SEMARPA-97656 format. One record per residue (C-alpha): x, y, z; residue in three letters. Coordinates in steps of 0.25 Angstrom, whole numbers. Example, Ala and Ser with C-alpha at 12.3 -4.5 7.8 and 13.67 -1.06 7.14 Angstrom:
// residues 2
+-------+-------+-------+---------+
:     x :     y :     z : residuo :
+-------+-------+-------+---------+
:    49 :   -18 :    31 :     ALA :
:    55 :    -4 :    29 :     SER :
+-------+-------+-------+---------+
***
This chain:
// residues 111
+-------+-------+-------+---------+
:     x :     y :     z : residuo :
+-------+-------+-------+---------+
:     0 :     0 :     0 :     MET :
:    12 :     9 :     1 :     ASP :
:    13 :    10 :   -14 :     TRP :
:    -1 :    17 :   -15 :     LEU :
:     3 :    27 :    -5 :     ILE :
:    16 :    31 :   -12 :     SER :
:     9 :    32 :   -25 :     SER :
:    -2 :    41 :   -19 :     ALA :
:     8 :    50 :   -13 :     ALA :
:    15 :    51 :   -27 :     ALA :
:     2 :    55 :   -33 :     GLN :
:     0 :    66 :   -23 :     ALA :
:    14 :    71 :   -25 :     ALA :
:    11 :    71 :   -41 :     GLY :
:    -2 :    79 :   -39 :     GLY :
:     5 :    90 :   -32 :     ALA :
:    16 :    91 :   -42 :     GLY :
:     6 :    93 :   -54 :     SER :
:     2 :   107 :   -48 :     GLN :
:    14 :   115 :   -53 :     PRO :
:    11 :   108 :   -67 :     GLY :
:    -3 :   114 :   -67 :     MET :
:     2 :   127 :   -62 :     LEU :
:    12 :   128 :   -74 :     THR :
:     1 :   123 :   -83 :     GLY :
:    -8 :   135 :   -79 :     LEU :
:     4 :   145 :   -80 :     LEU :
:     5 :   145 :   -95 :     PHE :
:    -9 :   148 :   -98 :     PRO :
:   -10 :   159 :   -88 :     VAL :
:     3 :   165 :   -94 :     ALA :
:    -3 :   164 :  -108 :     MET :
:   -15 :   172 :  -104 :     ILE :
:    -6 :   183 :   -97 :     VAL :
:     2 :   184 :  -110 :     VAL :
:   -10 :   185 :  -119 :     PHE :
:   -16 :   196 :  -110 :     TYR :
:    -4 :   204 :  -110 :     PHE :
:     0 :   202 :  -125 :     LEU :
:   -14 :   201 :  -132 :     LEU :
:   -26 :   205 :  -123 :     ILE :
:   -20 :   217 :  -116 :     ARG :
:   -14 :   225 :  -128 :     PRO :
:   -27 :   222 :  -136 :     GLN :
:   -36 :   228 :  -125 :     SER :
:   -27 :   240 :  -124 :     LYS :
:   -28 :   243 :  -139 :     ARG :
:   -43 :   241 :  -139 :     THR :
:   -44 :   251 :  -127 :     LYS :
:   -35 :   261 :  -134 :     GLU :
:   -43 :   260 :  -147 :     HIS :
:   -56 :   262 :  -139 :     ARG :
:   -50 :   274 :  -132 :     ASN :
:   -46 :   280 :  -145 :     MET :
:   -59 :   278 :  -152 :     LEU :
:   -66 :   285 :  -140 :     ALA :
:   -57 :   297 :  -141 :     ALA :
:   -59 :   298 :  -156 :     LEU :
:   -64 :   312 :  -160 :     GLU :
:   -69 :   320 :  -172 :     VAL :
:   -57 :   325 :  -180 :     GLY :
:   -47 :   314 :  -176 :     ALA :
:   -39 :   308 :  -187 :     GLU :
:   -40 :   293 :  -187 :     VAL :
:   -36 :   280 :  -194 :     ALA :
:   -46 :   269 :  -196 :     THR :
:   -42 :   254 :  -195 :     SER :
:   -44 :   254 :  -210 :     GLY :
:   -33 :   264 :  -212 :     GLY :
:   -41 :   276 :  -215 :     ILE :
:   -37 :   290 :  -209 :     LEU :
:   -47 :   301 :  -207 :     GLY :
:   -52 :   311 :  -197 :     LYS :
:   -64 :   308 :  -188 :     VAL :
:   -76 :   317 :  -192 :     THR :
:   -87 :   310 :  -184 :     GLU :
:   -88 :   301 :  -172 :     LEU :
:  -100 :   292 :  -168 :     SER :
:  -101 :   280 :  -158 :     GLU :
:   -96 :   270 :  -168 :     GLN :
:   -92 :   277 :  -181 :     PHE :
:   -82 :   288 :  -185 :     VAL :
:   -82 :   296 :  -197 :     SER :
:   -68 :   298 :  -203 :     VAL :
:   -65 :   308 :  -214 :     GLU :
:   -54 :   302 :  -222 :     ILE :
:   -53 :   313 :  -233 :     ALA :
:   -60 :   326 :  -235 :     PRO :
:   -75 :   324 :  -236 :     GLY :
:   -73 :   308 :  -235 :     VAL :
:   -79 :   303 :  -221 :     VAL :
:   -79 :   288 :  -218 :     VAL :
:   -87 :   283 :  -206 :     LYS :
:   -80 :   271 :  -199 :     THR :
:   -82 :   264 :  -186 :     GLN :
:   -76 :   269 :  -174 :     ARG :
:   -67 :   257 :  -171 :     HIS :
:   -60 :   257 :  -184 :     THR :
:   -53 :   270 :  -180 :     ILE :
:   -39 :   264 :  -177 :     SER :
:   -31 :   277 :  -173 :     GLN :
:   -32 :   291 :  -171 :     VAL :
:   -22 :   299 :  -179 :     LEU :
:   -14 :   312 :  -175 :     PRO :
:   -20 :   324 :  -180 :     LYS :
:   -15 :   328 :  -194 :     GLY :
:   -11 :   313 :  -198 :     THR :
:   -21 :   313 :  -210 :     ILE :
:   -16 :   325 :  -216 :     LYS :
:    -2 :   319 :  -216 :     ASN :
:    -6 :   306 :  -221 :     ALA :
+-------+-------+-------+---------+
***
């Protein structure tokens, strides 16, 4: 009967030894989540917030560039649409979220 007791003690010792393996097994996925957060999720949410703030501060007379590459001056603003004058007498209405950047004053004259 001594051989049963010794094998039970060996199993108990082996069970305690598997805990560090489980801890290291969980360490890799947690580290990957942290890396994804700092390299992908956080920068994207920061860019989205900056774009939202830029659109909120948009005003009539600002020179803008759209995501399609059209340069123009804002002539009219509404909740979802922006009227952009791309040439004298030519006004294009576009969605507000397509404005990719606000340009410094005088950029269109120099372009």
